[in-house]
N, C-alpha and C positions, 0 to 999 in steps of 0.2 A: 504494500500500500504506500502510495506517495506521501511523503511528509509535507505538511503545510509549511510554506515559507515563513520565516521570521517576520514579525510585524513590520520591522524596519526595512524589509526586503522590497516593499512595493516601490517601484520607480516613481519619482516625483513628477506629477503630471505637468508641472509648469517649467520643468527643466528644459533647456535648449540643448540639442534639437528635440522637437516634440517626440516623446517616446511612444512606442507601441505598447502592446501588452504581451505577457508571456505566451498567450495562446495565439496571437496573430502576428508576432514578429516574423519578418520575412527572411528568406535566404539572402536577399540583397543587403539587409542590415548587418547580418553576420559577415558577409563578404566585405562590406564597408569597414567593419571593425577590424578585420584581418589586415586590410590594406592601410587603414589609418595607423595601426601599430607599425606596419612595415615601412610605410613612407615617412612616418615620423622619425624613424631611425635613419632613413636614407636622405640625408641632407648634404649641404655643401661640405661639412666637416667629414662626413662618411666618404665622399668621393675623394677628397684630398688625402685623407688618412689611408685609404686603400691604395692609392697611387704611390704614396711615399713608402709604405711598408713593402709593396711589391718591388719597388726600386732597390730597397735595402736588402731584402731577403731572397728575391728571385722566386723560383718555383717552390722553395721551402715555405713560403707564406701560406701555401695551400693547407698545411697542417694546422697552422694557427686558426685559419678560417673554420676548419672542421671542428676543432675543440671548442671554439667560441660558439658555434651553432649548437653543439650538444648542451653546453652549459646554458645558453640562452633559452633553449626549449624547456629545460628543467625549471628555470626561473619563471617563464611565462605560463607553463602548465599550472604551477602553484598560484601565481598571481591571478590568472583568469578564473581558476576554479574557486578559490576562496572568495573573491569579489563577486563572481557570477552566482555562486550558490547562495551566498548571504544576501545578495541584492543591494549591498551597501558599498559606497565608494571607500577608497583606502583611508581617507582622513576620518570618515565616520566610524570605521572599524577601530582605528587607532584611538579615537576618543572613548569608545566603549571599553577598550583594554586598559588604557591609561588616560583618565580624564584630563583633557587639555592637550594631550600629545598630538592629536590630529591637527590642531591649529599650528603647532610647530612644524609638522610635516608639510602642511599646506603652504606655509610661508616659504619653506625651502624650495618646494616644487615650483611655486609661482615665480619666485625670484629667478631661479635657474631658467624657467621657461621664458621669462621676459628677456633675459640676457641673450639666450639662444635665439629668440625671435628676431632680435636686432640683427644678428648674424645671418639668419635665414632670409630676411628681407634684403640684406646686403648681397646674398647669393643670387636672389632673383634679379637684382640689378646687374650683377656681373654676367649672368646668363643672358639677359636682354642685350647687354653690350656685345657679347660674343655672337648673338644671333643677328642683330640689326645694326650694331655700331652706335647705338644711342648712349647718352651719358648714363652711367651706372645709377646715379641717384634718381634720375628721371625714370629709368627702368624699374627701380625699386618702388618708387611712389605709385606708378601705374599698376605694378603687380600687387601692391597692398590694396589698391582699389578693387582689383579683380577678386582678391580674397574676401574683401568686405561684401562685394556683390553676392557671393555665395551665401553669406550669413544673413543678408537682408531678405533673401528669398523666404516666402511664406512656408516653403517646404525645405528649410535649411538642412535638416537631417538627411533627407533623400539626396539633395544637391551635393552635400559633403561626401556621402557614401559613394556617389557616382563619380565625382571628379577625382577622388583619390584612387579609385579602381582604374579609371581610364588613363590617368597620368602614370600610375604605377606600371600598367601594361606597356605603355609607350616607352617608358624608361628602359624596361627590360628588353623590349624589342630592339631598340637602338643600340644598347650596349651589347646585346647578342650579336648584332650585325658587326660591330667593331671587333668582337671576340673572334669572329670568323675571318674578317678582313686582315687582321694583323698576323695571322698564321702562328699562333703561340705553340710551344712544344707540349701538346696535349699529353703525350705519354709520360714525359718527365713530371708534369704537374700532377698527374694521377698517381704516379709512384710516390712522389714526395708528400702527397696527402696523408699517407700512412707511414712512410719511411723517410722522414725529412733529413736533410743534411745539417740543418740548423734549427734548434728550437729556442725561441725567444719568449720566455714567460711574460715579460713586461708587455710585449706586443699582444699576447693573448688576452691579458687582463685589460689592456686598453680597448681592444675590440669589444669585450664583454661590457665594459662601462659605457661605451659609445652606442651599443645596441639596445641595452636594457636598463640604462641608468636614467636618473632624473624623471622628467615627465613622461619619457618614452615608455617606461615601465608600465604606466597606467593608461596609456592612450586607448588601446583596444578594449581593455577590461572595463573602463568607465563608459565606453561607447555601448557595450552590450547591456550595461545596467540601464542606460537611457533608452535603449531599444526594447527593453522588457525581456531580454533573453536571460532570464534568471531562474534560480531555484534548482533543487536537486534533480528534478525531472529533465533539466536541460544540460546535464553534465556532459553527455556525449557530444553535443554541438559545441559547447564551451571548450572542451578539450581539443577537438579537431580544429576549431578556429584558432586557438593559441598556437598550435603546432604549425598550421599552414601559414600563419602570419610570419613566424620566424623563418620558415623555409623560403618564403618570398624574399625576405631580406637576404638570406643566404644565397639564393640564386643570383640576386642582383650583385652581391659582393663577389661571388665566384666568377660571373661573366666579366665584371669590371677588372678583376684580377687577371683573367686570361687576356683581355684586350691590352692591358698595360704590360703584361709579361711579354707578349709578342713584340711590343715596341722596345722593351729593355733588351731582349735577346737580339733584336735587330741592330743594337749598337747605339741607341739614343740614350744620352745621359740625362737623367731626370733629377739627380741629386743636386740640391742647392739652387734650383731654378725657382723663379718667383711663383709660377702657376703650373706645377707639374702636370695636372690632368689636361690642361689646354695644350701644353707643349706636346704631350703624348698623342692626343687625338689629331693635332695638326700634322705631326710627323708621320702618323700612320695613314691618314686619309687625305692629306693635303688641305687646301683652304676649306673644302666642304666639311672636313673633320672638325674644324673649329666651330662651324655652325651647328654640327651635330652635338658637339660638347655643350654649346650654349643651350640647346633644347633640353639636354639631359640635366644640366645644372639648374636651369630655370624650373623644370618640372620637379626636381628633387627639392628645391628650395621652397616653391609655392606650396607643395604638399606638407612640408615641414612647418610652414607658417600656419597652415590650417590645423595641423596636429598639435602644435605647441599652444596655439591660442585656445582651441577647444578644451584641451586637457587642463591647461592652467586655470581656466575659468571654472572647470568642473570641480576644482579644489576650492575656489573662492566661494562657492555656493554654501559652504559650511558656515561662513562668517556671518551671513546676513540674509534674512528672508527676502529682502528687496532684490538682492543680487540673484537669488534663486529664481524669483519670478521674472526677472528681466535679463536672464543670463545671455540671451541672444545679443542684446545691445552691449552687454559688458564685453563679450567677445570682440565685437566691432571696435569698442573703445580700446581694448587691449592691442588690436592690430594698429589702430591709429597712433597710439602712444609709442609703440615699437617703431613704426615708420618715422615718426617725428624725431625720435632719438637718432635713428640711422641717418636721416637727412641732415640733421644738425651737426653730426660728427664731422670733424675736419679731416679725418683719416679713417682707414679701415678699422672696424672694431675688433682687431685681433686680440688685444688684451682681454676684452670682455668675453670673447669666445674661449680663451684659455681658462678664464675664471669659471665660466659656465661648465666647461668640460670637467674641471676639477670638482665643481659642485655636484655634477651628475654622479660621480663615483662616491661622493660623501653621502648623498641622499639614499642611495641604494640599500645599504645595510639597515638604516632606520626603518624605512617602509617595509622592506622585505622581511625583516625580523618580526615585525608586528603580525604580518600575514601568516608566517610560519607558526607563530604562537597561537593564533586563532585556529589554524589547522590541527595543531596537536592538543590544545588545552581548552578551547572555547567552542565546543560543539553547540552550545546554546545559541551562538551567533550564526550558526549554519542551518538553522531550522531543523535540528536533530540529525542532520546528515553525518554519517560516520566517515570521516576523512581517511582515505587509504594510506596506510603507513608506508607502502612502497613508494609513494610520491612525496610524503612529508619528510621522511628521513634524508633522502638525497637532497631535498630542498634545504634541510637544516645544515647539511655539509656544505652546500653552496653558499649558504648565509655566512659561514665562517670565511669562505673565500671573499665574500663581499666586504667583510671587515678589513681584510688586507687591502682591497681596492679603496676602501674609505680612508685607510691610513695613508696610502700613497697619494690620494687626492688631497687630504689635509696637508700633507707635506708640500704638495704643489701650491696650495693656496698660501701657505706660510712663506714659501719662496717668492711667490708673486707679490705678496704684500710687502716683503722686505726690500723689493727692488725700487 
């Protein structure tokens, strides 16, 4: 007999985007949640990071990608299942476990999301510049208006779901084309996926923090709550959605890795250049390659603007009922504020991005630790659902790893602050 969901599990009817119900939530909403999580991770930093690590490690980077995907799946399986079964957002669960802690978690996530959003809007500007040659700040401002238009729509939730899916597929298709055109050594890459010449643990932890850290951790899970895909009876959909979302991210990183690997093996030096991905695409495909890179960068950045804005505001709804009722307009204000800061900056917000990346790693152990505690000790918050130990205990082990990530991130923040 199906357990009745916890009273707090009912999605808020006024939350933005307008939620469905557990009985009528569509496959489109679940697909949108998968791609929201994936495209939130695939931003300008993701593209640059993958390019730089491929240039450094060569084919051996394939092993780091594999390990990070395995860890990411374990993290998101737990995050989606705890949040999805409970029907409560991460900060609300945190407040149930430790009164007031949810506000602290929300503050961390929102600040990190804001800082990253500035960089994401900057990425749209750079993408527009590569595509059309327009000034990056003009491109960023126009892109922010496009993102705002999505949330102005009366069917903002449906619009968001569809745009992240379409742009996600577009990015994968274009990077896939580049992965074929650059003729990478597929055999060597496959071999080093399991038998690498070089293992760099710092690179692996950096990938994990960049894929499931900060607001990215909760993007898809909060979306399924707003879509009404909640409760113990939806566990199968929730689990498959979390895995698929990470696999989409993994496919994108793998294809980008192959595309860049082909360029590196071909003799192009990407170490120390100002814009490694742009140099790589132009070297591989000529002038058209630069335009293709612009499309990929713009799509990655605009979807990350959508993901960062939506997820950050989903944490703000805890603070105030007015925010909860008018969250659609708060998202718009969040985008406007991020764009205004980007446009007013006299230079690229590189320092802010470094700080935000460090915050992502710092946030992960706080939020993930609460969710694992709920899984192991707070069955009452899961509507009586008996959480599987085979999933919770590996999650506990990974939580220990996130503490290391958090320590490294804190050290990075201290170093940045001292400069």
